[in-house]
N, C-alpha and C positions, 0 to 999 in steps of 0.2 A: 356848558352852554350848548354843545352839540347835542347831548342827550335831551336837553330841554327843547331844542329846536325840532328834533325828530319827534318827540312826544307831542308837541303842539301841532305839527303837520299831520300826524296820524289822526288827530281828533276831527279833521275835516279833509278826508282823503280825496273826495271828488274835487273840491276846490284846489287842493294841492296838485292833483293830476292835471287839471285844466290849466293851472298856472305854468306847470312844467311843459305842457304840450307845445307852446310856442318855441321854447328852447330846444326841445327834442326835434321838432321839424327843422328848425334853423341849423342845428349842428349836423343832422343827418343830410341836409341839402348841401352843406359846405363839403362834407367828407365825400359824398357821392359825386358831385359835380366837379370838384377839384380832381378827384381820382380819374374821372373820365377825361378831363382836359390833359392831365399829365400822361395818361395812357396813350392818348392820341399823339401827343408830342414825342414820347419815347418810341412809339411804333414807327412813325415817319422817320425819326432820326436813325433808328436801327436799319431801316431799309435803305436809306441813303448811304449809311456807312457800309452796307452790304455791297454797294456798287463799287466800292474801292475809294480810298482817300487820295489816290493818285490819278483820278480820272479827270480829264478835261473834255468839254463838249464844245465844238465849234459849230455855230448855227448861222444861217444867213441873216442879213440885216432886214430892214423893213422897206416896203415899197412906198412911193409917193406919187399920187395922182392929183395934179393940180395943187390945191391947198390941203388935200387930205392925206394924212400919213397913216399907213397900214400898221398892223401889229408886228412886233418883232418876229422874224422868221418868215414873213410874208414874201420876201424877195427870193429869187433863185440865183444866187451869186456864187455858190460853192460848186466845185467840180471834182471829179475823181483825180484829175491832175493836181489839184490843190492838196488832196490827201497824199498823193505820191511825194509831193514836195515837202510836206510836213514830216513824212516818215524819214526824211534824210537828216532831220535835226538830231544832234548828238544826244540830247537828253530823253529822246522818245524811245519807248520800248516797243510799242505796237500802235497801229493806226487802222481804223475800220470806217470807211464811208458807208452811208446808209441811204437807201431809197425805200419808199413804202407805198403801199396801196391797200385798199380793202379787197379781200378775196372771199369767194364762196367755196368752202371746203366740203367735200362729200366723201364719206366712207360707207359704202353699202347703203343702209337705210338711215344712217346718222349724218347730220350736216351741221355746219356752224359758219358764221360770218366773223372774220377776224382780220387783224392786220397782217399783211404779207410783207415781210421785211427782206430786202435784198442787201446783202453785205458780203464780207470776206471771212476767211477762216480765222482771222484775228478777233472776231466778235466775242467769243467767250473769255478770251484773255483780257480784253479791254473792259468789258462789262462785268467781269467777275462772276461768270456763270459756271456752274458745275453740270456735268452730263449725268442724267439718271439712267438712261438706256442708250445703248449703241455708242455713237461717236458724232462729233461735229463733222460737217463736210470738209474736204481737204482742198489743197491747191489745185489738184488735177480737176476736181469738180468745177472749180472756179474758171480755170483756163479753158475748159471744154464746154462750159455752159450746160452742165448736166442737170437733168430734172430730178434733183434730190432735195429733200426738205427735212429740217429739224423742227419739231413741234414743241411749243410750251406745254407745261404739265396740264394746264386747264384745257387747252385746245385738244390735246390727246384724250383727255377724259370726255370732253363734249363729243368727240368722234367715236367713243366707245372702245378705244384702244389704249387705255391708260397703262396696262401692264404688258402688252405684247405688240407695241407699235412698230418696232424695227422690222424692216423687210416688207411691210404692207405697202400697197399702192393706193393712194388717194388722188382725188382730182382737185385742183385749185382753179376755179373759174373755167372748168371744162378741160383743163390740161392735166394729164396724169403725172404724178410725182411719186418717187419712192421715198418712204420714210427711213432715214438713216440714224436718227437719234431723237431723244426727248430730253429737254432741259430739266434740271432739278427745280423744285418749287422755290420761288423767291418772294412771292407776295405782290401787293399793289403799291404803287407810288402815286398818290393823289387819285385822279380818276383813271389812270392808266394801269392795267394789270400787266405785270412783267411776266406772267405765266400764260397769257392768252395771246399768242402770236405764232406765226409760221415763218421760219427763216430759210431763205434760199440763197444761192449764189447771186451776187449782184449782176453778173453777166447773164444769168438765166432770166432775172427780172427784166433786164434790158430787152431780151429777145422776145418775151411773151407779154409783159405787162406795162412797160414804159419804154421811152426812147430818149436819146440825147445823153449828155454826160453830167447833168446837174444832179446834185445830191441834197437831201433834206438836212443832213448834219454829218459831222465827222467826229467820231469818238477817238480820243487820244489817251493812251496809257503812258504816264511819265515813269521813267526807270526808277527815280528816287523822289519820294514825296517832298523832300526838302528842296528839290529843284523845280517845283511847280511854277514859282514866279518867273524863274529864268526861262523855262520852257514856254510859258505864256508870252513872254516878251519876244522870244525867237519866232514863235508861230505868227504873232501879230506882224512882225517885221516882214516875214516871208509873204504873207497874204496881202499886206499893203503894197509891196513891190509888184506882186503878180496882178493885183486888181487895179493898180494905178491910183490908189487913194491915200489919204493921210490919216493920222490918228483922230482928227476931228470929223472926217468925212467917211470913215471906214464903213464898209457894207457887210460887216460880219460881227459876231459877238463870241467871246470866249468865256465860258463859265467853268468854275471848278466846284468840287464837292464841299470845300470849306465854306464857300459863299452860301451855298444852298443850306448847309447845316446851320450856319449862323442865322440865316433868314428864318428857317423853320423854328429854331430855338427861340428866337425873339417873338415870333408869332405865337408859338406854343405858350410861352410865359405870359403873354398878354391875354391869351384865351383862358388860361387857368385863373389869372387874376380877375378877369371879367366874370367868369362863372362863380368864383368865390365871392365876388362883390354882390352878384345877384342873390346868391344864397344867403349872404349876410343880412340882407334886408329882412328876411323872415326871422332871423335871430334878433335883430333890433326890435321887431314887433313883439317877440317873446319877452324881451327885457322890459318893454313898456307894460306888458301884461303883469310882470312881476311887481313893478312899481305900483301899478294900480291896486293889485290885491293887497300889497303890504300897507298901502295908505288906508285901505278899508280896514285892514286888521288892526292898525294903530287906533282908529276911531272905535272899533268894537272892543278893544282891550284897554281903553282909557282908565277904567277903574282898577284893572289889574296892575297897570303901570303905577297908579297912585299908591296902591298897597305896597308894591315892591320898594318904591321910594320911601314910604313911611317907615319901613322896617330896615332901612339902611342902604338900599341900592343907590349907587351914584349914577350920574348922567351917563358916564362912559360905559357903565354896566348895561344900562338899557339900550344904549347905542350898539354895543357889541351883540346883545341878544337879538335884536331885529336884523342887524347886518348879517349875522351868522345864519339866521333863518333864510334870508335871501340867497346867501352863498350855497347853502345846502340844497335849496330848490334848483338853482342853476347848475350845480355840480352833478346832482343826480340826473337832472334832465340832460346835461351834456354827455354823461356816460351812456345813458340809454340811446341818445341820438347818434353817438359814435358807432354803437353796435348796429343800429338800424341802417346807418349810412354804409357800413361795410357790407351788410347783407344786401342792400340795394345795389351796390357796386358789383357784387358777385352775380346777382340776378341779371344786371345789364350785360355783363361779360358773357354769361351763359346763354341767355335767350336772344340778345341782340347781336352778339358776336363782336361787340366793341372792345377795344383794348382798354384795360383799366389798370392803373398803377397805384399801389398802396404805399404812401410815404409816411413813415413815422412822424416826420415833421408836421404833416397835415393834421394828424391826430393830436399831437401836442398843442399845435396852434388852436385846434378846435376846443380843447380843454381850457386853455388859457383864455380864449375868447369868451367861453361860457362863464368862467370865473369873473372876468372883467364885467360881463353883463350883470352878474349878481352884485358886484361891488358898486358899479356906477348907478344902477337903478334901485339899489337897496339903501344907498346913503341918505337920500331925502326922507323916506319914511322913518328910517332909524333916527335921524337927527330930530325929526318932528316929535318922535316918541320921547327922546332924551330931554327935550326942552319943556315937556309938560310940567306945570306947577302941581306938586303932589296934593295940595289942598283942593285945588280946582278939580283934579283928577278923582279924588275921593268922593267929591260931591256929584260926579257925573253919573247919570242914570242911563 
């Protein structure tokens, strides 16, 4: 039956190719788009895991003006004293408050505009950063509000000092700073690049770029990841007491990496499903094309069917013949589509720089889907051929 199907398909190569084309495009689209969706999800998940599974982030609540409620984090309710109080919790390993502003950095003829972050020496511990050059600033730099800066890898590159930054003097919004270290590359998280920032002591930031004791967020490293829920409850209790609020009126939010990972995983799965569904539409169109061509083929081969029945072919033999032809078309088209889809994924990863993930399960699903298309859209023409009356078929011109 398979040899007969291949022989029949070879007799009209152009029609066979055009029939396969819909399946090829559909399968290639499924493989490529699902690969892109899975790659984006795995990339974001890896970066979030790189921040540490024991990280908690405390952010301010939202402002309310009249009947209008602002976005989360729009209030200024957290202070450095809050960070000091949180550091006293038994389950906490390290705490780092943060203030930030935009700064114009200059090194000779090179310049860039980036985030200037004021924090404490606990920052690399809490945020799970490695140092590529030099070292992070120490407690003495914090206590004396020294003008020292640690650059992100991208920022150092933009300033033309990617390999020899330590010891150089740059200016931040006109104020000279000595570069004491460069952070190791960590990648981007959403729209924020973790490698494009300049980090200075929070006391120095207060002296030159901001005032007061308010902070934008407080990073907390929990000593034991299994104690995260206990630590969150303790931090919430301390802040509620300090701010004079209750659990229903609290003016802060505490988030952990597990929540973010769960959210991104859910969004990523939905994205991959959506992209796969969109691509499956073209596969559905390809299946309709197969059914159309097979119906035409049954009409064209009515006399052949009559002869086969006259010499002893049973209805199920004719049914199997046409069904296998549809399956061969969809299977070959699916195999070609998988190869093209993988090549397109590699091209997207190479030229667009997008993360692409190849999952064997996706390839298997694409093959099964193409076979299902062949079966579903091949049954009607095959049944029509099997039901032909041999006498009527032999008289057909």
